[in-house]
N, C-alpha and C positions, 0 to 999 in steps of 0.2 A: 593918116593923119588921127591918132586915139581920140576917141568920146570917150569923157569920164559917166557917162550914163546914159545906157538904153533901155528902151519902154515897150515894152513888147505887148503887143493890140491880140487878143485873143478874143475865139466866141464867147458868149456870155452863157458855159457848160462846164460840166465836170469834165471831157475828153477837150478842151479847147484850153482852159488854166491848164491841165497836165502836161498838155503837147508844149506848154509857152512853157512852163514848168522846166522841162529838159532841156531847152534850148536856150534858155537862162541859166540852168546850172554851166553851158558850154563856155556865156559869155563870164559869168562873175570866174571864174574859173581864169581868165586872163585879166583878169584884175579892174572889170568893169563893174561900176555899180548896176544895179538890175529893177526894173522894177515891172509887172505884171497885171495891167490892165484888161479891163472888158470894154471900152468905150474910148476914143481918140484924142488924149487930150488935149481942153483947147489953147494953151499957153504952153507949151512946152520950157521948159528950164534953156539957159547957154550951153551949148556943149554936150547935147544931148541927142540923141539919133530913136527916132519912133518906126520900128518897123513892124510890119503885122506879121501875123501866124496863122500860115493852117492846120487847123485841128486835122489831125494825125492818129488813128486809135493806135497804132501799134507803139509810137512814139510814147503818148496818154499810156498803153497799158504796162509798159515798162517801165516809166514810174511806180505806175499803182502798185505792180509784182514790186519793187525795191521797197516800197514804204509798208507792205504787209507781211515781209520776212524777215527784212529788218529793225522795223518799230515797236509792230503786233497791230493785230485789229484796233483796239482802245485809237490810236492813235492813227489809222486809213480811216475807221469809221469820223473821226472829230475834225481831221480837215476835207473831208468830204461832208461832211456839212456845212462849213465854212464855203467852198466852194460853189454850194447851191441857194446859199443865201445872198440877200440884195444890199449887202454891205459892198460900195463900190470900190475900198483898195483890198477886195478880196484875195488876189490873185497875189500880190506884193505881200501878203500877210502869208497866205499858205508856205512860199517859197521861200522867206525867210524866217521860219519855224522850220523849214525842211534843214538851211542851210547850217540852221544852228543844230540840228537833232545827228549830220549826216556828213556836214563837209572835215575834210579832214581824215580820214574812215575811222570819222566817229559812228559809234553808232548808241546813242542814247535813247534805248526803251522809255524814258521815264521826262521827255522832253517836255510832257502838257504840264507837267507836278511844277514849273518851274514858274509858277505865280505872278512871283516879282517882274518878269518880262514884259514889256509893253504887248510885244508880240502874241505874246502865247497866250497871256490876260486875258485879250483881245475875243482870238480865236476860239477860247474858252467857252465865254458871253456869247461868241455867235452861234456855238454848237448847242449852249441853254436853249437859244429862242429858235434854232427850226429843229428842234425837238420837241418841242414843246408844240409846236405849227403839225409836225409831222402824228405825232400821237392823237393832236384831238381831231383830226383827220380821219384816224383807224375809225372812231366813234361816228364823226359826223357823215360821210360821203353815205347819199343814198341814194340807190343804183332804181332806174324803174325797164319794166321791159319789154321791146321793143319787137314788136312785130312775131310776136311769143317765141322770138328767137335766141335773143342777144340782148342781156342786162346790160345798161347804159347809164356812165354818171356824169354827171359836169361840174367842177371845181373849179373855185379860184383863187388857190393858197399866193400867199407873197413873197415865198421861199419858191427856189426850183425843186418841188418838193417828188414830182409825178413819179417816176422811175422808182424812190425809195417806196412806193407806198407798192410797189409790183410784190415782193414776197410775203406780204402781210394778207393781203386780196387775194392771192395765187394759193394759200395755203387756206383760204376759209371757203374758196369757190372751184375746187380744182377741176370738176366738173360741171365745169358753165362756161358759155362763150361771155365775155364781158369787154368794156371797152368804159376806159374814165377821160374826161377830156379834160383839159386845161383852157380852158378858154378866154384868157388871158395872151396864154405862151404859145395857140394858135396850134398842141401837140395833142397824140391821143396814145395811150395805155393800152396797150390789145391784148388780148387771152383769148384763145382759144382753147374749147373743151380739150382738156387732157395734155394743152400744149403748153411751151410755155410763153413768160408779157416777152412784145417786142414795143419799140414806140417808134411813132412816126409824125416828124415836124410838116410844117408848116401845110397843118390840115386846116384845107375849110369846107365846111359844109354850101352843101343847093338850098334854095329857099327849099324845097319841097321839102329834101332833108329834117332844115331847122323844125318845118309845119310837123315834120312827122312825132318829134325830140319833144315837141312841149306841146302835142297831145297831152290832155290826162286820162290813165289808166283807171280803172275801175276800183283796182286792188289801193290805188293809192288814194281816192275818193273812198276807201271804207279807214286806209287807216289815219284818213283825217278825220274822220269820225268816231274811230277808238278815241283819237289824244283827246277829242272835246270830252267825249263818253267818261274819261278817266280824270279829268281834271277836276279837282277841290278846289272852285274858282272862290272862294274864301281864302282860302289860305298862297291866295296866291305871290309871290314876292317877284316883281318885274327887275329890283336893283340884282340881285341873287342868279334869278337865270341869264339875265345877262354876263354877270358873273363867270359864272360855268358856260356860256354857249354864245360869244362875242355878235355881235350885230353881223359883221363879214361875213359870219359863217352860215348865212342863214337864207339867203336867198336861193340856194338849192336843197333846203331840205323843206319838202311838203307841209311838215305841221307847224312850220311859221308862215 
């Protein structure tokens, strides 16, 4: 019996979503409507099958290489931004935009210019939102030295941008051991001195490690004193300050 629609449920990260795109392409070519979801739907429609997709780096890599080679770097970057966002239907959006650009032997490198299309328009809006958060973290990440050996930072981004921070900070601190911890998603971006970045998921710190990470360093106290000393209190503008540095970023910034 043929079904009208198939929902592919995948893990909520780039590899999971583009693995689902790979699998969904096959089903869509067979005439089935395809949706990609990062969570199982509570009330699926009639004549719908739900299938869990196991993340596969090889399949995801094939899709990502195809996007880069056939659609270019700009489209590739835009779709990756969409994939790491918190938008609930991002998987389906990415799939539909790719189908529009590549199905029927098409190779539309200008697909993202078609803003009259609702899927393309939404992906463009998501890209702008994620891009803004990513670039804010370039300036808002604060490192503290742990044990005189490792620079450590803790962040709580809205979107899953941890891996996207890697090129920027690897370029800034190529000769340092450093790590950035996404507290909400429990994963860490590691960079060994002179090496390349890697990500470890499901990272939980022991209480002893948490205590060590929460200790205030002498240089952190000096930095806070410096911030207080250069502040012109008569010219403080809390509203403008909040506009430039929203409250959600401040919990991991020692100057606040």
